N, C-alpha and C positions, 0 to 999 in steps of 0.2 A: 241530837242529834240534835240533835242536838240536833246537838246539837247538837252558803255558810249557813252555816248554819248560817248558814244563812238561815238565820233563825226566822221564822215567819213572823217573821222572824219572830217568827213564830208567832205569830201573835200568840203569845203563850196563854191563850184563853180558850183551850178546848175544854169541854165540860163533860163530865161523865154522868149519865143518867141511867138508872137501872130499872128494868122492867121484867116481865116473865111469861111462861107458857100459859099459865092461867092469867087472869086479869087482876091487877091491883086496884086500889081505890081511884086511880086516875084513868083507868080503862086501858092501860098499856100492858103488854105481855110480860110476865115475870120470867126471869132467866135471861133476859137480854139487857145489855148496857147500851144506852143511847148517848152518843158522843157528838154534841154540836161542835163544829169546827168554825173558826173565825175566818177561814179562807179556803180556797180550792186545794185539793190534793194535787201536788205537782207531778208525782210519779209513783208507781208501785214497784219500780225496778230497784232492788237494794243496791245495785252498783251506782245508782245516781241519786238516791235520796239523801238530802243534806239539809233538811229543814224539819222542824218539829211537827208540822202538820202531817207530812207524809210519814214521818217516823212513828207517829201515834197509831198509824195503820199497819205499816210494814212489820213492825216488831211483833205483831199479833200472829202473823202468818209465816214469817221466816224466823229461823233460829240460827244460832252461831255456836261455835265450839265452846265458848264460855259466856257467862253472864254475871251480873252483880247480884250478890245476896240481897234479897228483898228487905230483910229486917235487921241488917247490921250496918252501923256507922261507927268508925269510918268505913268507907266502901271496901268490900272485899270481893275478889273474883272467885268463882266456883265453876266446876264443869257443867255444861248443858248438853251439847251433842258429844263432847269429849267424855270418855268414861272416867277420866282422872286428870289431875293436873299434869302438865307436860314434863317430860324428862329433858333437861337442858344440859348441854355439854359444858365442860369446865371452862371453855373459852367463850361461853355465852352466845355462841353463834349457830348452834344446831338444836332445833326443837323437834322432839319426837313425841307425837300425840296419838294416843289410843282413842278410837272412836267407838261409840256405842253400836251395838248390833240390832238388827230388826227395827230400825227407824224407817217409817214409811213416809214417802212424799204424798202430797195431795194428789188426787186423781187428775189426770189431764190427757187429752187426746194424743199428746206426744208419746205416751207410754203404750199406745195401741191396746188398751184394755187390760194391761197387766199391772200387777203390783210392783211399784218401783221402790227399792230399798236404798237407803243412804250408803255410799261408799266414800273412801278417801279421795277418789277421783273427782267427786263433785266439788270438793273444796279447791282442787287444782283448776277445774274449769272456771270457777268464779275468780280466782286469782288471775287467770289468763284474760278474763273479761275486763278486769280492772286495768290491765296493761294494754289491751287491744284498743287502738286509737279510735275506731268508729263508735265504741261504747261511750266515749266522752265522759268517762267516770269521774265523779267528784271525789272518789276515794283513791285515785291513782297516787296521790301525794303520800299516802301512808306507806307505800312499798317502793316508791321510786328510788332506785339505787340501793335498796336495803336487802333485797333477796338476790342471791347469786343467779345471774343469767336473766333476770326479769327485764332489764333494759335492753339486752340483746334480743330477747324475744319480741319486745315492743317494736324495735327498729327493723328486724328482719321480716316480721310478719306484715308490718305496715297496715294496709287496709284490705289485705287478701284474706277472705274468709276461709278458703281451703287451707291456707297456711296456718291460720288460727287454730283450726281443728287438728291439724296433723303435727305441728311443731310443739315442742315441750319447753318448759322452763327448767334449766339445769339444776337449780337450787330447790326444786319442789318435786317430791317423789312419793308415790304410794308404795310403801314397802310391802303391804298387802292390802286387801280391801278395807281393812279397819285400822290401818296404821299410816299416819301421814308424817312425812319428814320435811322440815323447812330449814334450809341453810341460809344464814344471813351473811352479808358482806362484812359486817362489823356488829358488835353488840348493840342491841336496840331495847333499852329499858322499858319502852312503852309497848312491847310486842303483845303482851297478854291483853292490854286494853284494846288493841286493834282487832284481836281475834274475838272480842265481845261486841264489835260494831257490825251494823247491818251490811256494810260493804262486803264482809267476808262470809255472808250466808251461802251455803252450798247450792250449786245449780247443776242439774243434770245436763250433759252435753246434748242429749236428744231434744231437750226443751230449747236450747240455744239454736240447734239446727232447724227445728220445725218453725220457729218464729223469727229466724234470721237475725237473732240477737236483739230483736225489738220487743222488749219485755215491759214497756212502760205501763201497759194495762193488764199485765198478768200477775198472778200471785200463786206460785207453785213451790211451796216450801214444805217444811216439816212441822210447822207450828200448830198450836192448839186450835186455831181458827183458820178457815179457808174462805176464799172469795166466793160469794154467791152472785152479786151483781154490783155494777158501778155506773151511776149516772154522773158524769163528770161535773155537771153544773150544780148538782143538788145533793146527792146522797151516795152512800156506799154501804153494803151489807156484808158482814162476815157471819159464818155459822160455825158451830163447834165441829171440829174434825173428829169423826167417830173412831178413827184408827190412830189417834194421837198416842204416842208412846207413854210408858209409865213415868209419871212425874208427880211430885208431891209438894204440898205446902210446907214451908220451912218448919223445922222442929225446934229451932233456936232463934233468938233475937236479942237485941241490945236492951238496955234499961227502958228506953222509950217505948219499944215494941211491947214490952211487958206491961208498962203502965197504961198503954192505950188498949190493952186487951187484944192484941193482934195475934196471939198464939192459940186461940181457941180451936182453930182448924189444923193445928200442928199434925203433920204426918198424913193428912188426907189427900186423896188423889185429886189432881187438878186437870183441867179447869172446872169451875163450878157452874159457870154461865153457859147458856145455850147459843149465844151469839152476840154480835155487836152491830148496832145501827149508827152510822155516821151521817150527820146532816149538817150542811153548810148554813150557818146562821151568822151573818156578818155583823149585825148590829147588837151591841152589848145589852141594850135595853130589852130587846126581844128575848135574849137569853135570861135576863133577870126575871122577867115576867113568867117565863116558863119554869124557872126555879121556884118562884114564890107560889105557883099553882101546883107544885109537886110533880110537874112533868119532867123536870130535870133535877137530878139529885146531887149534883156536884158542880161547883164553878169557882173560878177566881173572881173575887168581888170586883165588879166594874167600878171605875173611878166615880161615876155619877151616883152610885149607890153606897159608897163607902160610909158617908155620914149617917145614913139610916141603918146601916148594918153594924157599925162599931161605935160604941159610946166613947166619950172623952177620955176615959181611963184606958182605952185600948182593948176592952173586952167586948164580947158579943152583946148586941142590944137585947133588952128584955123581951121585946116582941119576937125576935128570932129564937131566943132561948125557949120561950113558951111554945113555939111551933116545933120544938124538938130538933132544932138545927144545931149543928156543931161547927166549931171554928178550929182550923189548924193553921198555924203561922210557920212558914218555912223560909229560911235563907235559901238562895239558889246559887248556882254557878253560871248564871246568865247575866250578861252586861251589854250596855248599849253605848253607841258613839255616833258622831257624824263622820261620814266618809267622803273622800275626794278621789276622783279618777286621776291618778298621777300621770296618765298619758294625755290628759286633756290639755290643749295648748294654752288655755287661759288659767284655770285653777291649778292644774298640775305643775305648771311652770313658774308660778308666782307665789313664793313663800310668804311675802308680806300680805298678799291678798288672803291667804289661808289664815294668817295670824289675825287679820282684821276680823274675819268671821269668828275665830275662836274667842275673841274678846267682846264680840257684839251679842252673843247669845247668853241670856240669863238662864243658866242651867238650873239654879235653885228654884226659880219661878216655874220652869218647865216641870221639874220633879214635883213641886207642890200641886200644880194644876193637873198633871196627867197621872200621878201616882198617889195623890193625897199624902205626900211625904213618906210613903212606904219605901220608895226607892232610896238608896243610899248614894249620895253624890260620890262619883268616882274620884279617886286620888292617884290612880295608877292605870297603866294599860293591863295590869293583871288583876283578877278578881280575888276577893278574900276567899279563903278556903283552899288555896293551893300552896304548896311549900314554896317559900321564898317571897310571898307577898309581904310588903312592908306597910304596916298601918300608918307609919309616920311619913310616907312618901307624899310629895306635893306635885301638882301639875304646874307647868310653867305659864299658864294662862288662867285668867279669871274674868268675870264680867266687869268691863271697864270701857264705857262708850268713848271717852276721850282718847284712850289708848287705841281703841279700835279705829277711830277716825284717823289717828296719826299713821297707823299701819296702812290704812287704805290710801292715804296720800303718798306714803312711801312706795306703795305698789304702783303708783302712777295714775291713780284715779281719785284725786281730792274731791271729797263730797260725793263720790260715785260718778263724777263727770267723766264721760267717755267709756264707762264700763259697760260691756254688753250685759244683757239680761241673763242671769244664771238660771239653769234648769235644775229644779229640785224634784226628784222622782219619789213617789210614795209607793209603799209596798202593799197597798190595799185600797179599797174604795169605801170603807165604812166611815162613820161619822168621826170616830177617834182619829183615824188616819188623816182625814181632811183637816181636823182641828190642829193636829200636831204640825202638819205642813204649813198651815196658816200662821201658827205661832212663829216658826222659823222665818217665814216671809216677813212678818211684821217686825221681828227683832232686827233683821238685816236692813229693813227699810229705814230704820231710825238713823242709820249712818249713810244712807244713800245708795245701798245695794238693792237693785230690783231683782225679784225672783219670780219665775214662772213655775207654778206647781203642775206636775204631770201625774195624773192618777193612773194607776195600773191595777189589774187583777194581780194577785200574788204570783201566779204562774207566769204572767207576762213580765212582771218585775224581775223574776229569777232569770228569764230568758235574756232580758236586757243586761242584767248583771254578768251573765256568763259570756255574753258577746261584747262586753266592754262598751255598752251604749249608754251608761249612766255618767252623769257629770258630778252630782252632789246628792247625797241621800243619807238617811238614817240607816245604820247597820247595827248588827248585834250578833252575839255568839252565845250559844249554850254549850258549855264545855263537854267534849266527848269523854274526857277523863281528866282527873285533877292533877295536871302537870303543866308547868309553864310552857313546855314545848307545844302544847295544844293551842295556846294563845299565840305564840310567836310564829307558828307556821302560817298564820293568816297573812303574814307580811313578807314571807320568803319569796325570792324571785322565781324559784322552781315551781311555786304553787300558783302562778298566775292563772286566772280563770281559763278553762273551766274548773281549775282547782280553786281552793278557798280564798286565794288572794285576789279579791274582787277590785282592789284599788290599783292593781298592776304596779305596786310600789317595788322599787329596786334600789338596793344599796349593797355594795360589795362587802363592806365591813360587817354589816348586819348578817349577810349570808355566810360569811366566814365564821362569825361567832355562833350562828345557828347550827352550822355543820358540827361544831364542837359540842354545843350544849345538848343537842338531841340524843347524844349517846352517853351523857353523864348521868350518874345517880345524884340524888339530892345531896347537897353539901356546899362548902364554901365557894369552890370554883364555879359551880352552877349559879349561885346567888350573885357572884361578881359579874358573870356574863349577863344575867338578867338585868342588872343595873346598867351595864354598858349598852345593851340593846335598847332598853327603854329610853336612855338618853338620846340615842340616835333618832328614835321616833319622835321624841319631844323636839329635837332640833329641826326635823324635816316636816313634821306635822301632816302625815297622811290621814290621821285620825284626830278628831276632837272628842275627848271622852265626856260622857254624860253621867250615867249612873249604873249601879249594881241593883239588880232586881231582887225583890222579896215578894212572896206570895201570901196573901190572906185568902184562905180557901174555905168555902162553906159546903157542907153536905148534910143531907137528911139522915135521920137516925137509922133508917133501914139499909144504908150502905155499909157493908161490913168489909173488914180487912184492908181498908184504904190507907195508904201511906204515901205521901207525895215525895217525888224525887225528880230532878231534872236530868238525871243520868239513866234512870231505869224506865225504859219505855214499854217493856213487855209485862207490865203490871196487871193487865186485865185478867190474865189467867188466875190470879190470886183472889179476885173480887167475888163477892156473893151478895145477895140481898136477904133480908130477914123474911121476905115473901117466899123464899125457896124452901 
């Protein structure tokens, strides 16, 4: 959630640390997982969560109709709140979904002291919330124009809450309390992926009514953990939901799952843990020290500690091995670039200025300094791991100061003369965020471009992004599902913010191709469209690609059942510790 993912972007450095009801050797409670977050939690509303920080919380309390199998790669979808895979009509436009019975929601005053069980109507309510304009949902793009009647509902209801409650979406129907029918306007190959995303988490209408659709600080789901308390500046605590429905650890896995010993708990009831403690720890060195003192049991290796953690051969250092620490190396579906606000009268309207910036930034040096060469230099707007990615593709720009200066002169600002100061917004306030911004500032200064760095809390950064208040920034994306459509929708006109198109980029041909591509299955025509759309982006340059992320992850021996994925966020229900 992804990962726009707005990926916090993620600062993909949240760390899992396990503890328990009794005390372990560090003095913490066994049975709890402690998760340091690199930035603030932006929201708990599943209709609006679109960054990995909030996703790491939301997926523990909210569930969806489907989920990814925890131990199988390539990724496969399986039922979660659905009782079986959907029945799909021959024309691929009608989905009939059976829903499990006796699934209980977390207790909440909205239910007036009664037990509230899940029904098909709760999924309809959430789809209405995605379409309802005042929700300002980041997930609206998923269903915009794709479900029969959903756009009519959005327009006719407007901002009227009474109409929101009373009017229906013609293409969504509860055949009975445990059967949901969704009719699409045309085939939508990504439909199952969307039904596994937090946006589609069921929501009771009485909850929406009681809180007037303001669910930023609420968590009223069916998941294995429920919200106990949230201090927005420092911490959040989830506890095990005692009435969680019957759910079990996977009985099967792929070869890697077997080789890592991840099937020892096969078939056992989950969750194993008693709760989750989230703490905001912005500085990577603080997280590292907590890990080394065994207060944190899992983390992505900080860049400043890579040399001491990994030896020259790429293996775990002898010191960490002696401390019974393990290393897992994972490719990800997360990637990074520099973004421009295409409505900005300076940067958005001057292609040569964007080209000058593209040739002035030494991306290889950036990758070396900030990822210890773990990151893979991007060669495409698509990440490796999705169908249609071309490993032989090349970007139309590279580090070349002479060429950068030429483009700057062509832009009308030779040597930077007469060019206003550019504003570069940073997505956090920690040391790494500041260093990354200073790097960009220094690189552009070499050709005469002056840059002002604006620091933001992550939540403030997201607010600026949604409101189109950014000029120039680093952006990134953690794929919601492995399909080119999920990358390209970041640049579609219809997805302008508060949708995921934070650049406000618009191109009619791109939009025309996107409308065709999004309903295609993988194949030659889809690959051809991917190439055409990528060429449009290269020609107009709303993005300057940087790198594809890879993660080197350390964890202590007592952390069990851990397997990294940047698509599977509901993984805490599978974890346990050897202390338990």
